[in-house]
N, C-alpha and C positions, 0 to 999 in steps of 0.2 A: 762226301761218301755216304752218309746216312741223313737224309733230309728231315727225319723225325726229330723234333725238339722235345726232349723228355724232362724229367725232374732235375732240377739243379739244387744243390745244397742238401742239408740233412733232412731226414724224415722225422716226423714227430713220433714220440714213443707210444702214445695211445693208438695211433694208426698201425704201428708195427705190432702191438699187442693184439689188436683186432684181427689183423691178418693172420697171426699165429693161431688164434682161436678158429678162424675159418679153415685153416689147413687141417686142424685136428678133426673137425666135423667132415671135411672133404675126404680124408683118409678112410673114414668109416663107410662112406657111400660109394667109393670108387668101384667096388665089386658089383654094384647095380648097373654100371655102364655096360650095356650089352649091344649097343648099336654099332654100326660100322664106324671106325675111328681112324683118322689120319693124324699123326703127331709129327711135328718137325721141330728140330732144335739144333743150334750150332754147337759143335764140339768144344769151342772155346768161349762159350757164353760166360762173361764175368759177373753176371747178375744172378743167374740160376744155373748151377752145375748140370751138365748133360746127364749125369747119373740120375738126376731127379726124373727125367723123362722116362728112363728105363724103369725106375721104381713105380711110376704112375702106370705105365703100360702093363707091368706085371700084376698090378692090383685090379685092373679092369677085367671084366668077364667077356668082352667082345671076342667073337670068333673071327671077326674080320678087322684086324688091327694092323696098321702099317706104321712103323717108326722110321722116319727119315732124318738123317743128320746132314747138316751143311758144314762146310769148313771154309771160313773166311780167311783170306790171305793177309788183309791189312791188319795193322796192330794199333789203330788209333781209337776205335770205338769199343764199346763193351760187348759187341757181337750179340746183343739181346734182341734187337728189332729186325729179325730176318725177313719180315714182310716188307720193309721199306729200304733196306740196305741195298745199294746198287749191285753188290756181288751175289746176293741171294734172292732178291725179290722175284726175278724171272723164274728161278727154280721153284720157289714157293707157289707162284701162280700156276706154272705148268703142272706140278704135282697135284695141286688142288683140283684143277680142271680134269686131269686124268682120273683122279679118284672119284669125283662126282660122275663123270661120264661112265665109268665102270659100274657104278651103282645104278645108273639109269638103264 
């Protein structure tokens, strides 16, 4: 279903702490993002809730922002890798090509 082989097993706490610190600094600079922005997220992502994509989009200053959601039917994977999952990878590719062509 999803050819991507990701992390297996527990993450180390120092890396999780470092990631949290990165999130804090990122939140402060999101308002500086003013370039055209295409964001995609699966509604049932079990790693990162879809609400996070909405929160990020609201903090950006881009006047040209598109937020697209996918909806995977299968219930095996975490729905996190929409770029490689067989249900969504063609949608992601098509939307990316469309977005870039529109900008050109």
